[in-house]
C-alpha positions in Angstrom: -59.1 62.6 22.4 -58.3 59.3 24.1 -58.2 58.9 27.9 -54.5 58.1 27.8 -53.8 61.3 25.9 -55.7 63.3 28.5 -53.8 61.7 31.3 -50.5 62.4 29.6 -51.3 66.1 29.1 -52.9 66.8 32.5 -50.9 64.4 34.7 -54.0 63.3 36.4 -55.9 60.0 36.0 -59.7 60.3 36.1 -62.0 57.3 36.5 -63.8 56.1 33.4 -67.0 57.9 34.5 -65.1 61.1 35.2 -63.4 60.9 31.8 -66.8 60.6 30.1 -67.8 63.9 31.6 -64.4 65.5 30.6 -64.9 64.0 27.1 -68.4 65.7 26.9 -66.8 69.0 27.9 -64.1 68.6 25.2 -66.6 67.7 22.5 -68.7 70.8 23.4 -65.9 73.3 22.7 -64.0 74.4 19.6 -60.4 74.1 20.8 -57.8 71.5 20.2 -57.0 68.8 22.8 -53.7 70.5 24.0 -55.5 73.8 24.6 -58.4 72.1 26.3 -56.2 70.2 28.6 -54.2 73.3 29.6 -57.5 75.3 30.3 -59.1 72.3 32.1 -56.2 72.0 34.4 -55.8 75.8 34.8 -59.5 76.3 35.6 -59.3 73.8 38.5 -60.6 70.7 36.8 -58.4 68.5 39.1 -59.6 70.3 42.2 -63.2 70.0 41.0 -62.9 66.3 40.5 -61.2 65.9 43.8 -64.1 67.7 45.5 -66.6 65.5 43.7 -64.6 62.4 44.8 -64.6 63.6 48.4 -68.3 64.3 48.3 -68.9 60.8 46.8 -66.7 59.2 49.5 -68.8 61.1 52.2 -72.0 59.8 50.6 -70.7 56.3 50.5 -69.5 56.5 54.1 -72.9 57.8 55.2 -74.5 54.9 53.3 -72.2 52.4 55.0 -73.0 53.9 58.3 -76.7 53.7 57.6 -76.4 50.0 56.4 -74.4 49.2 59.6 -77.1 50.7 61.7 -79.8 48.8 59.8 -77.7 45.6 60.1 -77.3 46.1 63.8 -81.1 46.7 64.2 -81.9 43.6 62.1 -79.3 41.5 64.0 -80.7 42.6 67.4 -84.3 41.8 66.2 -83.3 38.4 64.9 -81.3 37.6 68.0 -84.3 38.4 70.2 -86.5 36.2 67.9 -84.0 33.4 68.1 -83.7 33.7 71.8 -87.5 33.6 72.1 -87.7 30.5 69.9 -84.9 28.8 72.0 -86.8 29.6 75.2 -90.1 28.3 73.8 -88.3 25.1 72.6 -86.7 24.6 76.0 -90.1 25.1 77.8 -91.8 22.6 75.4 -88.9 20.1 75.9 -89.2 20.5 79.7 -92.9 19.9 79.4 -92.4 16.8 77.3 -89.8 15.4 79.8 -92.2 16.1 82.6 -95.0 14.3 80.8 -92.6 11.5 79.9 -91.6 11.2 83.6 -95.3 11.0 84.6 -96.0 8.3 82.0 -93.0 6.4 83.2 -94.2 6.6 86.8 -97.6 5.5 85.8 -96.1 2.6 83.8 -94.1 1.5 86.9 -97.2 1.8 89.1 -99.3 -0.3 86.6 -96.5 -2.8 86.3 -96.2 -3.1 90.1 -100.0 -3.6 90.3 -99.8 -6.3 87.6 -97.0 -8.1 89.4 -99.0 -8.0 92.7 -102.1 -9.3 90.8 -100.0 -12.1 89.3 -98.7 -13.1 92.8 -102.2 -13.0 94.2 -103.4 -15.1 91.2 -100.6 -17.7 91.9 -101.6 -17.8 95.6 -105.3 -18.2 94.7 -104.5 -21.0 92.3 -102.3 -22.7 95.0 -105.2 -22.4 97.5 -107.7 -23.7 94.9 -105.4 -26.7 94.2 -105.3 -27.3 98.0 -109.1 -27.1 98.2 -109.4 -29.5 95.2 -107.0 -31.9 96.9 -109.0 -31.7 100.1 -112.3 -32.4 98.2 -110.7 -35.3 96.4 -109.8 -36.8 99.8 -113.2 -36.1 101.3 -115.3 -37.1 98.3 -113.3 -39.8 96.4 -114.2 -40.4 92.8 -115.9 -37.0 92.4 -113.9 -34.5 90.4 -114.2 -30.9 91.4 -113.9 -28.3 88.7 
């Protein structure tokens, strides 16, 4: 019997998997398809399939609920992990900025010392030039190094 013939006789459309079971039942008995369909319907075949469908729906709903719970747990775990990583990164960035600020301050201090040294050098060279000029006046013809 074809599925379309079964649907026409019983006025109920099973799924392909359900029809395979019905087909097995039909092949296991010695009655024609019209009689089989009448007896299948009369013996509560539709109700039995509906109960199986309800049971399967309940199983699927339970599975979805379990998957939702697992997802929520996983999401919470990964959110905690991401938040911890972000906090660690922020701390390291703050440390890097603090170290950078210290290096910048040190560079400014060293630059200031260098500028002061250059000013002192220029003053010393000026004094040395004055001393050389004084020696040149005091001891003519003798070059002071």
